[in-house]
C-alpha positions as semicolon CSV with decimal commas, in nm:
position;residue;x (nm);y (nm);z (nm)
1;M;6,320;-5,587;0,003
2;D;6,304;-5,247;0,166
3;T;6,259;-5,266;0,541
4;K;6,234;-4,896;0,594
5;N;5,914;-4,794;0,778
6;P;5,826;-4,432;0,695
7;L;5,626;-4,386;1,013
8;V;5,903;-4,492;1,241
9;D;6,219;-4,413;1,053
10;D;6,135;-4,044;0,991
11;V;6,085;-3,970;1,359
12;D;6,357;-3,766;1,518
13;P;6,484;-3,975;1,810
14;T;6,576;-3,664;2,006
15;N;6,216;-3,533;1,996
16;E;6,341;-3,186;1,924
17;V;6,123;-2,929;1,754
18;P;6,271;-2,841;1,417
19;A;6,425;-2,500;1,400
20;T;6,207;-2,239;1,234
21;E;6,333;-1,970;1,011
22;T;6,113;-1,700;1,175
23;P;6,152;-1,616;1,543
24;V;5,847;-1,690;1,761
25;P;5,758;-1,327;1,855
26;E;5,749;-1,230;1,489
27;M;5,537;-1,534;1,410
28;I;5,293;-1,445;1,689
29;E;5,275;-1,089;1,560
30;A;5,211;-1,211;1,204
31;L;4,940;-1,448;1,328
32;T;4,784;-1,171;1,538
33;T;4,784;-0,938;1,238
34;E;4,629;-1,210;1,020
35;R;4,368;-1,279;1,290
36;D;4,283;-0,907;1,317
37;R;4,254;-0,881;0,939
38;L;4,024;-1,184;0,928
39;L;3,812;-1,048;1,215
40;A;3,778;-0,713;1,037
41;E;3,688;-0,892;0,713
42;R;3,432;-1,102;0,900
43;A;3,283;-0,787;1,060
44;D;3,264;-0,623;0,715
45;L;3,092;-0,929;0,570
46;Q;2,846;-0,944;0,860
47;D;2,772;-0,572;0,813
48;L;2,723;-0,629;0,439
49;L;2,491;-0,923;0,513
50;R;2,285;-0,713;0,756
51;R;2,259;-0,433;0,500
52;R;2,153;-0,673;0,225
53;Q;1,892;-0,828;0,455
54;A;1,759;-0,481;0,542
55;E;1,752;-0,384;0,174
56;F;1,568;-0,705;0,089
57;D;1,316;-0,649;0,370
58;N;1,260;-0,292;0,248
59;F;1,219;-0,416;-0,109
60;R;0,972;-0,683;0,002
61;R;0,766;-0,430;0,201
62;R;0,775;-0,180;-0,087
63;A;0,669;-0,447;-0,337
64;E;0,385;-0,557;-0,109
65;R;0,272;-0,196;-0,064
66;E;0,283;-0,137;-0,441
67;R;0,088;-0,457;-0,501
68;A;-0,175;-0,346;-0,249
69;D;-0,192;-0,004;-0,419
70;V;-0,247;-0,166;-0,759
71;I;-0,523;-0,385;-0,616
72;E;-0,680;-0,083;-0,446
73;Y;-0,668;0,114;-0,773
74;A;-0,821;-0,176;-0,967
75;N;-1,097;-0,209;-0,708
76;A;-1,168;0,164;-0,723
77;E;-1,186;0,159;-1,103
78;T;-1,420;-0,140;-1,099
79;L;-1,647;0,022;-0,843
80;R;-1,638;0,354;-1,030
81;S;-1,773;0,171;-1,337
82;L;-2,067;0,043;-1,128
83;L;-2,178;0,391;-1,020
84;P;-2,363;0,489;-1,343
85;P;-2,605;0,194;-1,312
86;L;-2,663;0,293;-0,950
87;D;-2,740;0,648;-1,068
88;D;-2,982;0,505;-1,324
89;F;-3,161;0,313;-1,049
90;E;-3,193;0,631;-0,843
91;R;-3,341;0,817;-1,141
92;A;-3,577;0,527;-1,216
93;L;-3,701;0,527;-0,857
94;K;-3,795;0,896;-0,884
95;V;-4,035;0,822;-1,171
96;E;-4,390;0,727;-1,071
97;S;-4,496;0,382;-1,184
98;Q;-4,850;0,251;-1,233
99;D;-4,740;-0,097;-1,130
100;K;-4,666;-0,087;-0,756
101;E;-4,505;-0,434;-0,756
102;Y;-4,267;-0,326;-1,032
103;G;-4,175;-0,016;-0,830
104;R;-4,122;-0,225;-0,517
105;G;-3,904;-0,467;-0,714
106;M;-3,692;-0,180;-0,843
107;E;-3,651;-0,051;-0,487
108;L;-3,539;-0,395;-0,366
109;I;-3,287;-0,432;-0,649
110;Y;-3,155;-0,081;-0,581
111;Q;-3,127;-0,154;-0,208
112;R;-2,940;-0,482;-0,264
113;F;-2,706;-0,314;-0,513
114;S;-2,645;-0,026;-0,274
115;D;-2,585;-0,262;0,020
116;A;-2,338;-0,469;-0,185
117;L;-2,140;-0,154;-0,266
118;K;-2,144;-0,050;0,101
119;K;-2,000;-0,390;0,200
120;L;-1,719;-0,330;-0,048
121;G;-1,642;0,007;0,113
122;V;-1,836;0,250;-0,109
123;E;-2,011;0,524;0,090
124;P;-2,233;0,800;-0,049
125;I;-2,141;1,162;0,023
126;N;-2,425;1,360;0,178
127;S;-2,418;1,701;0,011
128;L;-2,755;1,874;0,045
129;G;-2,739;2,164;0,289
130;Q;-2,365;2,118;0,342
131;P;-2,103;2,385;0,274
132;F;-1,941;2,354;-0,068
133;D;-1,608;2,167;-0,053
134;P;-1,413;2,161;-0,380
135;N;-1,244;1,840;-0,264
136;L;-1,580;1,659;-0,250
137;H;-1,807;1,853;-0,483
138;H;-1,811;1,962;-0,843
139;A;-2,016;2,279;-0,885
140;V;-2,209;2,267;-1,213
141;E;-2,443;2,554;-1,131
142;M;-2,440;2,856;-0,905
143;A;-2,770;3,018;-0,806
144;E;-2,807;3,363;-0,655
145;T;-3,041;3,342;-0,358
146;E;-3,112;3,504;-0,025
147;D;-3,287;3,194;0,112
148;A;-2,964;3,009;0,188
149;E;-2,620;3,092;0,318
150;D;-2,337;3,164;0,079
151;H;-2,165;2,855;-0,071
152;V;-2,418;2,606;0,061
153;I;-2,531;2,321;-0,163
154;L;-2,889;2,367;-0,280
155;D;-2,930;2,065;-0,506
156;E;-2,744;1,749;-0,597
157;Y;-2,749;1,643;-0,963
158;Q;-2,527;1,339;-0,920
159;R;-2,434;1,180;-0,588
160;G;-2,068;1,158;-0,492
161;Y;-1,905;0,855;-0,334
162;N;-1,605;0,769;-0,117
163;F;-1,423;0,437;-0,130
164;R;-1,248;0,340;0,192
165;G;-1,208;0,701;0,295
166;K;-1,088;0,827;-0,045
167;L;-1,294;1,017;-0,297
168;L;-1,424;0,783;-0,565
169;R;-1,639;1,036;-0,749
170;P;-1,722;1,399;-0,659
171;A;-2,084;1,504;-0,627
172;M;-2,221;1,730;-0,903
173;V;-2,404;2,007;-0,719
174;K;-2,583;2,340;-0,740
175;V;-2,431;2,601;-0,504
176;A;-2,596;2,904;-0,346
177;V;-2,440;3,245;-0,396
178;R;-2,553;3,555;-0,204
179;K;-2,692;3,838;-0,408
180;S;-2,467;4,138;-0,386
């Protein structure tokens, strides 16, 4: 039977530190160099992580902004498709009706429809008597007159609308031109 105890028998009774092949100053220098390399690598990785986080945050904000733009465009297109029926209501209200209750009902429907569009952010552009602005108006007729100033809107054929501060549809107008 083997009576050798590996825990006790392998211990150096002199308690001396085994001799190393590399002198201590060189070992310290190698460890310091390795530590500096690891610190630089860690700093590079932290910098890379910060950059990736910033890129991801920018991507997330850009994607959110693009999503909001798509929703805004879809809303504008939907509301633009509702403007012709509103125009039809306005034309219908200009026609005299024998039945006063029918006329009053049409006015109420028009008012509710108009109010619903206002709640959604659609605002009519007031054009009559205003100076012509090609950003807001589409001139379909020009009339020579001395009764009004030059480039003032005389008549509105189709009302224009803004949606949340942006032009939804330009107004179709008749513009005054001074006789020369």
